[in-house]
Full PDB file with SEQRES, HELIX, SHEET, SSBOND, CRYST1, ORIGX, SCALE, CONECT and MASTER records, all heavy atoms in Angstrom:
SEQRES   1 A   46  MET SER ASP LEU ASN ARG GLY ILE MET LYS PHE LYS GLY          
SEQRES   2 A   46  ALA ASP SER PRO LYS ALA VAL THR ILE SER THR VAL LEU          
SEQRES   3 A   46  LEU LEU GLY SER ILE ALA ALA LEU ILE ILE TRP ALA LEU          
SEQRES   4 A   46  GLN ALA ALA TYR ALA ILE ASN                                  
HELIX    1 AA1 ASP A    3  ASN A    5  5                                   3    
HELIX    2 AA2 PRO A   17  TYR A   43  1                                  27    
CRYST1    1.000    1.000    1.000  90.00  90.00  90.00 P 1           1          
ORIGX1      1.000000  0.000000  0.000000        0.00000                         
ORIGX2      0.000000  1.000000  0.000000        0.00000                         
ORIGX3      0.000000  0.000000  1.000000        0.00000                         
SCALE1      1.000000  0.000000  0.000000        0.00000                         
SCALE2      0.000000  1.000000  0.000000        0.00000                         
SCALE3      0.000000  0.000000  1.000000        0.00000                         
ATOM      1  N   MET A   1      -6.167  36.755-119.287  1.00  0.00           N  
ATOM      2  CA  MET A   1      -5.363  37.807-119.884  1.00  0.00           C  
ATOM      3  C   MET A   1      -4.152  38.069-118.996  1.00  0.00           C  
ATOM      4  O   MET A   1      -4.279  38.234-117.805  1.00  0.00           O  
ATOM      5  CB  MET A   1      -6.210  39.077-120.021  1.00  0.00           C  
ATOM      6  CG  MET A   1      -5.404  40.267-120.525  1.00  0.00           C  
ATOM      7  SD  MET A   1      -6.335  41.795-120.583  1.00  0.00           S  
ATOM      8  CE  MET A   1      -7.421  41.469-121.922  1.00  0.00           C  
ATOM      9  N   SER A   2      -2.988  38.074-119.637  1.00  0.00           N  
ATOM     10  CA  SER A   2      -1.788  38.318-118.845  1.00  0.00           C  
ATOM     11  C   SER A   2      -1.595  39.830-118.650  1.00  0.00           C  
ATOM     12  O   SER A   2      -2.230  40.649-119.299  1.00  0.00           O  
ATOM     13  CB  SER A   2      -0.557  37.739-119.550  1.00  0.00           C  
ATOM     14  OG  SER A   2      -0.228  38.549-120.662  1.00  0.00           O  
ATOM     15  N   ASP A   3      -0.714  40.175-117.743  1.00  0.00           N  
ATOM     16  CA  ASP A   3      -0.456  41.592-117.470  1.00  0.00           C  
ATOM     17  C   ASP A   3       0.178  42.303-118.650  1.00  0.00           C  
ATOM     18  O   ASP A   3       0.054  43.501-118.792  1.00  0.00           O  
ATOM     19  CB  ASP A   3       0.445  41.716-116.241  1.00  0.00           C  
ATOM     20  CG  ASP A   3      -0.283  41.376-114.965  1.00  0.00           C  
ATOM     21  OD1 ASP A   3      -1.522  41.439-114.970  1.00  0.00           O  
ATOM     22  OD2 ASP A   3       0.374  41.041-113.972  1.00  0.00           O  
ATOM     23  N   LEU A   4       0.889  41.560-119.518  1.00  0.00           N  
ATOM     24  CA  LEU A   4       1.559  42.194-120.643  1.00  0.00           C  
ATOM     25  C   LEU A   4       0.581  42.694-121.697  1.00  0.00           C  
ATOM     26  O   LEU A   4       0.922  43.537-122.502  1.00  0.00           O  
ATOM     27  CB  LEU A   4       2.556  41.224-121.278  1.00  0.00           C  
ATOM     28  CG  LEU A   4       3.775  40.891-120.412  1.00  0.00           C  
ATOM     29  CD1 LEU A   4       4.638  39.851-121.095  1.00  0.00           C  
ATOM     30  CD2 LEU A   4       4.591  42.134-120.139  1.00  0.00           C  
ATOM     31  N   ASN A   5      -0.637  42.155-121.707  1.00  0.00           N  
ATOM     32  CA  ASN A   5      -1.621  42.604-122.696  1.00  0.00           C  
ATOM     33  C   ASN A   5      -2.374  43.842-122.222  1.00  0.00           C  
ATOM     34  O   ASN A   5      -3.293  44.300-122.899  1.00  0.00           O  
ATOM     35  CB  ASN A   5      -2.626  41.480-122.994  1.00  0.00           C  
ATOM     36  CG  ASN A   5      -2.053  40.462-123.935  1.00  0.00           C  
ATOM     37  OD1 ASN A   5      -1.079  40.725-124.618  1.00  0.00           O  
ATOM     38  ND2 ASN A   5      -2.643  39.293-123.959  1.00  0.00           N  
ATOM     39  N   ARG A   6      -2.032  44.389-121.085  1.00  0.00           N  
ATOM     40  CA  ARG A   6      -2.785  45.531-120.548  1.00  0.00           C  
ATOM     41  C   ARG A   6      -2.075  46.860-120.699  1.00  0.00           C  
ATOM     42  O   ARG A   6      -2.665  47.888-120.543  1.00  0.00           O  
ATOM     43  CB  ARG A   6      -3.054  45.287-119.066  1.00  0.00           C  
ATOM     44  CG  ARG A   6      -3.950  44.100-118.840  1.00  0.00           C  
ATOM     45  CD  ARG A   6      -4.219  43.902-117.394  1.00  0.00           C  
ATOM     46  NE  ARG A   6      -4.844  42.600-117.199  1.00  0.00           N  
ATOM     47  CZ  ARG A   6      -5.386  42.209-116.083  1.00  0.00           C  
ATOM     48  NH1 ARG A   6      -5.373  42.986-115.043  1.00  0.00           N  
ATOM     49  NH2 ARG A   6      -5.917  41.020-115.992  1.00  0.00           N  
ATOM     50  N   GLY A   7      -0.796  46.858-120.984  1.00  0.00           N  
ATOM     51  CA  GLY A   7      -0.042  48.101-121.057  1.00  0.00           C  
ATOM     52  C   GLY A   7      -0.040  48.675-122.449  1.00  0.00           C  
ATOM     53  O   GLY A   7      -1.061  48.771-123.128  1.00  0.00           O  
ATOM     54  N   ILE A   8       1.152  49.045-122.917  1.00  0.00           N  
ATOM     55  CA  ILE A   8       1.286  49.670-124.229  1.00  0.00           C  
ATOM     56  C   ILE A   8       0.976  48.658-125.336  1.00  0.00           C  
ATOM     57  O   ILE A   8       0.358  48.987-126.336  1.00  0.00           O  
ATOM     58  CB  ILE A   8       2.729  50.201-124.395  1.00  0.00           C  
ATOM     59  CG1 ILE A   8       2.981  51.320-123.373  1.00  0.00           C  
ATOM     60  CG2 ILE A   8       2.959  50.699-125.811  1.00  0.00           C  
ATOM     61  CD1 ILE A   8       4.410  51.787-123.338  1.00  0.00           C  
ATOM     62  N   MET A   9       1.402  47.418-125.133  1.00  0.00           N  
ATOM     63  CA  MET A   9       1.251  46.408-126.169  1.00  0.00           C  
ATOM     64  C   MET A   9      -0.102  45.711-126.032  1.00  0.00           C  
ATOM     65  O   MET A   9      -0.192  44.602-125.528  1.00  0.00           O  
ATOM     66  CB  MET A   9       2.404  45.393-126.094  1.00  0.00           C  
ATOM     67  CG  MET A   9       3.745  46.038-126.325  1.00  0.00           C  
ATOM     68  SD  MET A   9       5.109  44.919-126.048  1.00  0.00           S  
ATOM     69  CE  MET A   9       4.914  43.759-127.352  1.00  0.00           C  
ATOM     70  N   LYS A  10      -1.155  46.365-126.455  1.00  0.00           N  
ATOM     71  CA  LYS A  10      -2.511  45.840-126.286  1.00  0.00           C  
ATOM     72  C   LYS A  10      -2.950  45.064-127.527  1.00  0.00           C  
ATOM     73  O   LYS A  10      -3.906  45.404-128.176  1.00  0.00           O  
ATOM     74  CB  LYS A  10      -3.484  46.982-126.044  1.00  0.00           C  
ATOM     75  CG  LYS A  10      -3.274  47.690-124.741  1.00  0.00           C  
ATOM     76  CD  LYS A  10      -4.296  48.788-124.560  1.00  0.00           C  
ATOM     77  CE  LYS A  10      -4.043  49.524-123.270  1.00  0.00           C  
ATOM     78  NZ  LYS A  10      -4.940  50.645-123.076  1.00  0.00           N  
ATOM     79  N   PHE A  11      -2.210  44.026-127.876  1.00  0.00           N  
ATOM     80  CA  PHE A  11      -2.634  43.169-128.969  1.00  0.00           C  
ATOM     81  C   PHE A  11      -2.422  41.714-128.575  1.00  0.00           C  
ATOM     82  O   PHE A  11      -1.635  41.406-127.706  1.00  0.00           O  
ATOM     83  CB  PHE A  11      -1.884  43.502-130.255  1.00  0.00           C  
ATOM     84  CG  PHE A  11      -0.385  43.388-130.154  1.00  0.00           C  
ATOM     85  CD1 PHE A  11       0.251  42.191-130.426  1.00  0.00           C  
ATOM     86  CD2 PHE A  11       0.375  44.495-129.812  1.00  0.00           C  
ATOM     87  CE1 PHE A  11       1.620  42.077-130.341  1.00  0.00           C  
ATOM     88  CE2 PHE A  11       1.748  44.387-129.720  1.00  0.00           C  
ATOM     89  CZ  PHE A  11       2.374  43.194-129.980  1.00  0.00           C  
ATOM     90  N   LYS A  12      -3.153  40.867-129.244  1.00  0.00           N  
ATOM     91  CA  LYS A  12      -3.105  39.440-128.925  1.00  0.00           C  
ATOM     92  C   LYS A  12      -1.715  38.901-129.276  1.00  0.00           C  
ATOM     93  O   LYS A  12      -1.197  39.162-130.347  1.00  0.00           O  
ATOM     94  CB  LYS A  12      -4.180  38.701-129.701  1.00  0.00           C  
ATOM     95  CG  LYS A  12      -4.349  37.281-129.268  1.00  0.00           C  
ATOM     96  CD  LYS A  12      -5.597  36.677-129.872  1.00  0.00           C  
ATOM     97  CE  LYS A  12      -5.820  35.297-129.273  1.00  0.00           C  
ATOM     98  NZ  LYS A  12      -7.126  34.787-129.593  1.00  0.00           N  
ATOM     99  N   GLY A  13      -1.132  38.175-128.368  1.00  0.00           N  
ATOM    100  CA  GLY A  13       0.193  37.609-128.599  1.00  0.00           C  
ATOM    101  C   GLY A  13       1.330  38.506-128.174  1.00  0.00           C  
ATOM    102  O   GLY A  13       2.483  38.255-128.486  1.00  0.00           O  
ATOM    103  N   ALA A  14       1.037  39.569-127.474  1.00  0.00           N  
ATOM    104  CA  ALA A  14       2.091  40.504-127.054  1.00  0.00           C  
ATOM    105  C   ALA A  14       3.046  39.858-126.064  1.00  0.00           C  
ATOM    106  O   ALA A  14       4.180  40.267-125.944  1.00  0.00           O  
ATOM    107  CB  ALA A  14       1.466  41.751-126.434  1.00  0.00           C  
ATOM    108  N   ASP A  15       2.563  38.853-125.347  1.00  0.00           N  
ATOM    109  CA  ASP A  15       3.417  38.185-124.372  1.00  0.00           C  
ATOM    110  C   ASP A  15       3.943  36.852-124.876  1.00  0.00           C  
ATOM    111  O   ASP A  15       4.428  36.036-124.104  1.00  0.00           O  
ATOM    112  CB  ASP A  15       2.670  37.991-123.069  1.00  0.00           C  
ATOM    113  CG  ASP A  15       1.389  37.185-123.218  1.00  0.00           C  
ATOM    114  OD1 ASP A  15       0.955  37.015-124.371  1.00  0.00           O  
ATOM    115  OD2 ASP A  15       0.834  36.754-122.213  1.00  0.00           O  
ATOM    116  N   SER A  16       3.880  36.629-126.198  1.00  0.00           N  
ATOM    117  CA  SER A  16       4.413  35.393-126.750  1.00  0.00           C  
ATOM    118  C   SER A  16       5.936  35.411-126.658  1.00  0.00           C  
ATOM    119  O   SER A  16       6.554  36.476-126.693  1.00  0.00           O  
ATOM    120  CB  SER A  16       3.983  35.222-128.212  1.00  0.00           C  
ATOM    121  OG  SER A  16       4.641  36.173-129.014  1.00  0.00           O  
ATOM    122  N   PRO A  17       6.546  34.252-126.507  1.00  0.00           N  
ATOM    123  CA  PRO A  17       8.006  34.216-126.392  1.00  0.00           C  
ATOM    124  C   PRO A  17       8.715  34.860-127.575  1.00  0.00           C  
ATOM    125  O   PRO A  17       9.752  35.496-127.404  1.00  0.00           O  
ATOM    126  CB  PRO A  17       8.316  32.715-126.329  1.00  0.00           C  
ATOM    127  CG  PRO A  17       7.064  32.089-125.812  1.00  0.00           C  
ATOM    128  CD  PRO A  17       5.951  32.940-126.339  1.00  0.00           C  
ATOM    129  N   LYS A  18       8.152  34.722-128.769  1.00  0.00           N  
ATOM    130  CA  LYS A  18       8.777  35.318-129.959  1.00  0.00           C  
ATOM    131  C   LYS A  18       8.788  36.850-129.868  1.00  0.00           C  
ATOM    132  O   LYS A  18       9.806  37.487-130.124  1.00  0.00           O  
ATOM    133  CB  LYS A  18       8.019  34.867-131.216  1.00  0.00           C  
ATOM    134  CG  LYS A  18       8.629  35.325-132.490  1.00  0.00           C  
ATOM    135  CD  LYS A  18       7.866  34.770-133.677  1.00  0.00           C  
ATOM    136  CE  LYS A  18       8.446  35.244-134.987  1.00  0.00           C  
ATOM    137  NZ  LYS A  18       7.695  34.754-136.134  1.00  0.00           N  
ATOM    138  N   ALA A  19       7.659  37.437-129.486  1.00  0.00           N  
ATOM    139  CA  ALA A  19       7.579  38.885-129.368  1.00  0.00           C  
ATOM    140  C   ALA A  19       8.495  39.414-128.260  1.00  0.00           C  
ATOM    141  O   ALA A  19       9.140  40.441-128.403  1.00  0.00           O  
ATOM    142  CB  ALA A  19       6.133  39.315-129.103  1.00  0.00           C  
ATOM    143  N   VAL A  20       8.537  38.707-127.149  1.00  0.00           N  
ATOM    144  CA  VAL A  20       9.398  39.114-126.043  1.00  0.00           C  
ATOM    145  C   VAL A  20      10.861  39.035-126.438  1.00  0.00           C  
ATOM    146  O   VAL A  20      11.652  39.928-126.124  1.00  0.00           O  
ATOM    147  CB  VAL A  20       9.112  38.237-124.787  1.00  0.00           C  
ATOM    148  CG1 VAL A  20      10.123  38.509-123.689  1.00  0.00           C  
ATOM    149  CG2 VAL A  20       7.702  38.491-124.292  1.00  0.00           C  
ATOM    150  N   THR A  21      11.240  37.976-127.168  1.00  0.00           N  
ATOM    151  CA  THR A  21      12.626  37.819-127.610  1.00  0.00           C  
ATOM    152  C   THR A  21      13.024  38.922-128.568  1.00  0.00           C  
ATOM    153  O   THR A  21      14.099  39.512-128.428  1.00  0.00           O  
ATOM    154  CB  THR A  21      12.814  36.440-128.287  1.00  0.00           C  
ATOM    155  OG1 THR A  21      12.445  35.418-127.364  1.00  0.00           O  
ATOM    156  CG2 THR A  21      14.242  36.237-128.728  1.00  0.00           C  
ATOM    157  N   ILE A  22      12.171  39.233-129.529  1.00  0.00           N  
ATOM    158  CA  ILE A  22      12.473  40.282-130.494  1.00  0.00           C  
ATOM    159  C   ILE A  22      12.615  41.623-129.783  1.00  0.00           C  
ATOM    160  O   ILE A  22      13.548  42.396-130.057  1.00  0.00           O  
ATOM    161  CB  ILE A  22      11.393  40.334-131.592  1.00  0.00           C  
ATOM    162  CG1 ILE A  22      11.481  39.086-132.457  1.00  0.00           C  
ATOM    163  CG2 ILE A  22      11.540  41.585-132.439  1.00  0.00           C  
ATOM    164  CD1 ILE A  22      10.337  38.923-133.435  1.00  0.00           C  
ATOM    165  N   SER A  23      11.713  41.913-128.873  1.00  0.00           N  
ATOM    166  CA  SER A  23      11.767  43.175-128.140  1.00  0.00           C  
ATOM    167  C   SER A  23      13.040  43.269-127.305  1.00  0.00           C  
ATOM    168  O   SER A  23      13.678  44.310-127.252  1.00  0.00           O  
ATOM    169  CB  SER A  23      10.562  43.306-127.224  1.00  0.00           C  
ATOM    170  OG  SER A  23       9.372  43.332-127.976  1.00  0.00           O  
ATOM    171  N   THR A  24      13.410  42.162-126.661  1.00  0.00           N  
ATOM    172  CA  THR A  24      14.612  42.152-125.836  1.00  0.00           C  
ATOM    173  C   THR A  24      15.864  42.385-126.684  1.00  0.00           C  
ATOM    174  O   THR A  24      16.741  43.171-126.297  1.00  0.00           O  
ATOM    175  CB  THR A  24      14.724  40.808-125.079  1.00  0.00           C  
ATOM    176  OG1 THR A  24      13.546  40.635-124.286  1.00  0.00           O  
ATOM    177  CG2 THR A  24      15.938  40.770-124.197  1.00  0.00           C  
ATOM    178  N   VAL A  25      15.949  41.709-127.815  1.00  0.00           N  
ATOM    179  CA  VAL A  25      17.112  41.860-128.681  1.00  0.00           C  
ATOM    180  C   VAL A  25      17.220  43.290-129.191  1.00  0.00           C  
ATOM    181  O   VAL A  25      18.306  43.873-129.192  1.00  0.00           O  
ATOM    182  CB  VAL A  25      17.045  40.848-129.847  1.00  0.00           C  
ATOM    183  CG1 VAL A  25      18.071  41.172-130.919  1.00  0.00           C  
ATOM    184  CG2 VAL A  25      17.249  39.442-129.330  1.00  0.00           C  
ATOM    185  N   LEU A  26      16.100  43.859-129.604  1.00  0.00           N  
ATOM    186  CA  LEU A  26      16.130  45.235-130.094  1.00  0.00           C  
ATOM    187  C   LEU A  26      16.534  46.228-128.996  1.00  0.00           C  
ATOM    188  O   LEU A  26      17.349  47.123-129.226  1.00  0.00           O  
ATOM    189  CB  LEU A  26      14.755  45.638-130.664  1.00  0.00           C  
ATOM    190  CG  LEU A  26      14.388  45.016-131.987  1.00  0.00           C  
ATOM    191  CD1 LEU A  26      12.955  45.370-132.365  1.00  0.00           C  
ATOM    192  CD2 LEU A  26      15.335  45.479-133.075  1.00  0.00           C  
ATOM    193  N   LEU A  27      15.992  46.045-127.814  1.00  0.00           N  
ATOM    194  CA  LEU A  27      16.295  46.935-126.704  1.00  0.00           C  
ATOM    195  C   LEU A  27      17.756  46.824-126.288  1.00  0.00           C  
ATOM    196  O   LEU A  27      18.458  47.850-126.177  1.00  0.00           O  
ATOM    197  CB  LEU A  27      15.380  46.609-125.515  1.00  0.00           C  
ATOM    198  CG  LEU A  27      15.546  47.492-124.284  1.00  0.00           C  
ATOM    199  CD1 LEU A  27      15.129  48.920-124.604  1.00  0.00           C  
ATOM    200  CD2 LEU A  27      14.743  46.957-123.138  1.00  0.00           C  
ATOM    201  N   LEU A  28      18.238  45.625-126.067  1.00  0.00           N  
ATOM    202  CA  LEU A  28      19.631  45.457-125.639  1.00  0.00           C  
ATOM    203  C   LEU A  28      20.612  45.864-126.731  1.00  0.00           C  
ATOM    204  O   LEU A  28      21.670  46.420-126.451  1.00  0.00           O  
ATOM    205  CB  LEU A  28      19.872  44.004-125.201  1.00  0.00           C  
ATOM    206  CG  LEU A  28      19.108  43.573-123.953  1.00  0.00           C  
ATOM    207  CD1 LEU A  28      19.402  42.106-123.645  1.00  0.00           C  
ATOM    208  CD2 LEU A  28      19.445  44.446-122.769  1.00  0.00           C  
ATOM    209  N   GLY A  29      20.268  45.595-127.982  1.00  0.00           N  
ATOM    210  CA  GLY A  29      21.117  46.023-129.097  1.00  0.00           C  
ATOM    211  C   GLY A  29      21.216  47.530-129.187  1.00  0.00           C  
ATOM    212  O   GLY A  29      22.299  48.076-129.436  1.00  0.00           O  
ATOM    213  N   SER A  30      20.104  48.205-128.969  1.00  0.00           N  
ATOM    214  CA  SER A  30      20.105  49.682-129.004  1.00  0.00           C  
ATOM    215  C   SER A  30      20.944  50.247-127.860  1.00  0.00           C  
ATOM    216  O   SER A  30      21.711  51.196-128.062  1.00  0.00           O  
ATOM    217  CB  SER A  30      18.688  50.212-128.895  1.00  0.00           C  
ATOM    218  OG  SER A  30      17.915  49.751-129.972  1.00  0.00           O  
ATOM    219  N   ILE A  31      20.805  49.658-126.684  1.00  0.00           N  
ATOM    220  CA  ILE A  31      21.596  50.126-125.549  1.00  0.00           C  
ATOM    221  C   ILE A  31      23.082  49.902-125.811  1.00  0.00           C  
ATOM    222  O   ILE A  31      23.908  50.790-125.554  1.00  0.00           O  
ATOM    223  CB  ILE A  31      21.141  49.416-124.255  1.00  0.00           C  
ATOM    224  CG1 ILE A  31      19.739  49.879-123.868  1.00  0.00           C  
ATOM    225  CG2 ILE A  31      22.124  49.668-123.118  1.00  0.00           C  
ATOM    226  CD1 ILE A  31      19.100  49.094-122.750  1.00  0.00           C  
ATOM    227  N   ALA A  32      23.446  48.736-126.333  1.00  0.00           N  
ATOM    228  CA  ALA A  32      24.853  48.454-126.640  1.00  0.00           C  
ATOM    229  C   ALA A  32      25.390  49.414-127.677  1.00  0.00           C  
ATOM    230  O   ALA A  32      26.519  49.905-127.550  1.00  0.00           O  
ATOM    231  CB  ALA A  32      24.983  47.000-127.116  1.00  0.00           C  
ATOM    232  N   ALA A  33      24.611  49.698-128.715  1.00  0.00           N  
ATOM    233  CA  ALA A  33      25.044  50.630-129.745  1.00  0.00           C  
ATOM    234  C   ALA A  33      25.269  52.026-129.176  1.00  0.00           C  
ATOM    235  O   ALA A  33      26.246  52.705-129.523  1.00  0.00           O  
ATOM    236  CB  ALA A  33      24.017  50.674-130.883  1.00  0.00           C  
ATOM    237  N   LEU A  34      24.396  52.471-128.295  1.00  0.00           N  
ATOM    238  CA  LEU A  34      24.563  53.790-127.666  1.00  0.00           C  
ATOM    239  C   LEU A  34      25.807  53.840-126.789  1.00  0.00           C  
ATOM    240  O   LEU A  34      26.529  54.844-126.779  1.00  0.00           O  
ATOM    241  CB  LEU A  34      23.325  54.149-126.853  1.00  0.00           C  
ATOM    242  CG  LEU A  34      22.113  54.563-127.664  1.00  0.00           C  
ATOM    243  CD1 LEU A  34      20.898  54.708-126.736  1.00  0.00           C  
ATOM    244  CD2 LEU A  34      22.371  55.865-128.375  1.00  0.00           C  
ATOM    245  N   ILE A  35      26.080  52.768-126.052  1.00  0.00           N  
ATOM    246  CA  ILE A  35      27.260  52.741-125.196  1.00  0.00           C  
ATOM    247  C   ILE A  35      28.531  52.764-126.042  1.00  0.00           C  
ATOM    248  O   ILE A  35      29.474  53.519-125.751  1.00  0.00           O  
ATOM    249  CB  ILE A  35      27.225  51.492-124.284  1.00  0.00           C  
ATOM    250  CG1 ILE A  35      26.135  51.647-123.237  1.00  0.00           C  
ATOM    251  CG2 ILE A  35      28.583  51.261-123.609  1.00  0.00           C  
ATOM    252  CD1 ILE A  35      25.893  50.410-122.393  1.00  0.00           C  
ATOM    253  N   ILE A  36      28.549  51.969-127.110  1.00  0.00           N  
ATOM    254  CA  ILE A  36      29.728  51.953-127.992  1.00  0.00           C  
ATOM    255  C   ILE A  36      29.922  53.319-128.641  1.00  0.00           C  
ATOM    256  O   ILE A  36      31.058  53.833-128.705  1.00  0.00           O  
ATOM    257  CB  ILE A  36      29.565  50.845-129.069  1.00  0.00           C  
ATOM    258  CG1 ILE A  36      29.665  49.482-128.390  1.00  0.00           C  
ATOM    259  CG2 ILE A  36      30.625  50.976-130.150  1.00  0.00           C  
ATOM    260  CD1 ILE A  36      29.260  48.333-129.287  1.00  0.00           C  
ATOM    261  N   TRP A  37      28.851  53.927-129.130  1.00  0.00           N  
ATOM    262  CA  TRP A  37      28.950  55.241-129.737  1.00  0.00           C  
ATOM    263  C   TRP A  37      29.456  56.277-128.742  1.00  0.00           C  
ATOM    264  O   TRP A  37      30.312  57.109-129.055  1.00  0.00           O  
ATOM    265  CB  TRP A  37      27.583  55.668-130.274  1.00  0.00           C  
ATOM    266  CG  TRP A  37      27.561  57.085-130.732  1.00  0.00           C  
ATOM    267  CD1 TRP A  37      28.086  57.584-131.902  1.00  0.00           C  
ATOM    268  CD2 TRP A  37      27.023  58.193-130.007  1.00  0.00           C  
ATOM    269  NE1 TRP A  37      27.902  58.959-131.927  1.00  0.00           N  
ATOM    270  CE2 TRP A  37      27.251  59.354-130.799  1.00  0.00           C  
ATOM    271  CE3 TRP A  37      26.372  58.333-128.790  1.00  0.00           C  
ATOM    272  CZ2 TRP A  37      26.849  60.603-130.383  1.00  0.00           C  
ATOM    273  CZ3 TRP A  37      25.981  59.601-128.390  1.00  0.00           C  
ATOM    274  CH2 TRP A  37      26.205  60.709-129.176  1.00  0.00           C  
ATOM    275  N   ALA A  38      28.938  56.230-127.507  1.00  0.00           N  
ATOM    276  CA  ALA A  38      29.356  57.195-126.482  1.00  0.00           C  
ATOM    277  C   ALA A  38      30.830  57.033-126.143  1.00  0.00           C  
ATOM    278  O   ALA A  38      31.555  58.016-125.983  1.00  0.00           O  
ATOM    279  CB  ALA A  38      28.493  57.029-125.227  1.00  0.00           C  
ATOM    280  N   LEU A  39      31.284  55.792-126.031  1.00  0.00           N  
ATOM    281  CA  LEU A  39      32.705  55.571-125.726  1.00  0.00           C  
ATOM    282  C   LEU A  39      33.603  56.053-126.862  1.00  0.00           C  
ATOM    283  O   LEU A  39      34.660  56.649-126.619  1.00  0.00           O  
ATOM    284  CB  LEU A  39      32.953  54.085-125.449  1.00  0.00           C  
ATOM    285  CG  LEU A  39      32.403  53.568-124.121  1.00  0.00           C  
ATOM    286  CD1 LEU A  39      32.585  52.055-124.036  1.00  0.00           C  
ATOM    287  CD2 LEU A  39      33.083  54.244-122.950  1.00  0.00           C  
ATOM    288  N   GLN A  40      33.188  55.807-128.092  1.00  0.00           N  
ATOM    289  CA  GLN A  40      33.988  56.264-129.222  1.00  0.00           C  
ATOM    290  C   GLN A  40      34.000  57.783-129.306  1.00  0.00           C  
ATOM    291  O   GLN A  40      35.029  58.376-129.629  1.00  0.00           O  
ATOM    292  CB  GLN A  40      33.439  55.681-130.521  1.00  0.00           C  
ATOM    293  CG  GLN A  40      33.740  54.202-130.676  1.00  0.00           C  
ATOM    294  CD  GLN A  40      33.164  53.639-131.940  1.00  0.00           C  
ATOM    295  OE1 GLN A  40      32.329  54.257-132.608  1.00  0.00           O  
ATOM    296  NE2 GLN A  40      33.591  52.431-132.287  1.00  0.00           N  
ATOM    297  N   ALA A  41      32.878  58.409-129.013  1.00  0.00           N  
ATOM    298  CA  ALA A  41      32.813  59.872-129.084  1.00  0.00           C  
ATOM    299  C   ALA A  41      33.616  60.500-127.947  1.00  0.00           C  
ATOM    300  O   ALA A  41      34.273  61.540-128.143  1.00  0.00           O  
ATOM    301  CB  ALA A  41      31.361  60.319-129.009  1.00  0.00           C  
ATOM    302  N   ALA A  42      33.601  59.910-126.790  1.00  0.00           N  
ATOM    303  CA  ALA A  42      34.263  60.483-125.623  1.00  0.00           C  
ATOM    304  C   ALA A  42      35.770  60.248-125.632  1.00  0.00           C  
ATOM    305  O   ALA A  42      36.528  61.124-125.225  1.00  0.00           O  
ATOM    306  CB  ALA A  42      33.656  59.936-124.354  1.00  0.00           C  
ATOM    307  N   TYR A  43      36.193  59.085-126.093  1.00  0.00           N  
ATOM    308  CA  TYR A  43      37.585  58.733-125.984  1.00  0.00           C  
ATOM    309  C   TYR A  43      38.292  58.562-127.337  1.00  0.00           C  
ATOM    310  O   TYR A  43      39.445  58.182-127.381  1.00  0.00           O  
ATOM    311  CB  TYR A  43      37.737  57.436-125.179  1.00  0.00           C  
ATOM    312  CG  TYR A  43      37.229  57.571-123.769  1.00  0.00           C  
ATOM    313  CD1 TYR A  43      36.058  56.896-123.363  1.00  0.00           C  
ATOM    314  CD2 TYR A  43      37.859  58.371-122.852  1.00  0.00           C  
ATOM    315  CE1 TYR A  43      35.592  57.035-122.086  1.00  0.00           C  
ATOM    316  CE2 TYR A  43      37.399  58.509-121.566  1.00  0.00           C  
ATOM    317  CZ  TYR A  43      36.265  57.833-121.187  1.00  0.00           C  
ATOM    318  OH  TYR A  43      35.791  57.967-119.907  1.00  0.00           O  
ATOM    319  N   ALA A  44      37.612  58.849-128.419  1.00  0.00           N  
ATOM    320  CA  ALA A  44      38.188  58.768-129.772  1.00  0.00           C  
ATOM    321  C   ALA A  44      38.863  57.424-130.008  1.00  0.00           C  
ATOM    322  O   ALA A  44      40.004  57.358-130.463  1.00  0.00           O  
ATOM    323  CB  ALA A  44      39.146  59.924-129.999  1.00  0.00           C  
ATOM    324  N   ILE A  45      38.157  56.350-129.669  1.00  0.00           N  
ATOM    325  CA  ILE A  45      38.679  54.995-129.901  1.00  0.00           C  
ATOM    326  C   ILE A  45      38.510  54.691-131.382  1.00  0.00           C  
ATOM    327  O   ILE A  45      37.466  54.916-131.967  1.00  0.00           O  
ATOM    328  CB  ILE A  45      37.916  53.962-129.053  1.00  0.00           C  
ATOM    329  CG1 ILE A  45      38.089  54.283-127.581  1.00  0.00           C  
ATOM    330  CG2 ILE A  45      38.391  52.547-129.379  1.00  0.00           C  
ATOM    331  CD1 ILE A  45      37.203  53.447-126.667  1.00  0.00           C  
ATOM    332  N   ASN A  46      39.567  54.167-132.014  1.00  0.00           N  
ATOM    333  CA  ASN A  46      39.598  53.873-133.436  1.00  0.00           C  
ATOM    334  C   ASN A  46      39.470  55.151-134.228  1.00  0.00           C  
ATOM    335  O   ASN A  46      38.709  55.364-135.059  1.00  0.00           O  
ATOM    336  CB  ASN A  46      38.515  52.854-133.840  1.00  0.00           C  
ATOM    337  CG  ASN A  46      38.782  51.512-133.227  1.00  0.00           C  
ATOM    338  OD1 ASN A  46      39.928  51.168-132.948  1.00  0.00           O  
ATOM    339  ND2 ASN A  46      37.733  50.747-132.982  1.00  0.00           N  
TER     340      ASN A  46                                                      
MASTER        0    0    0    2    0    0    0    6  339    1    0    4          
END                                                                             
């Protein structure tokens, strides 16, 4: 059992490359969206 199956994601295949890739894309996309929104709100870009 890998360490990734012991935390929040306690299901089989939680450490598969597909699951890790999807999680990474969602996380980084959310962070990018928040940064873009914050810059637009602060500096009235566009």
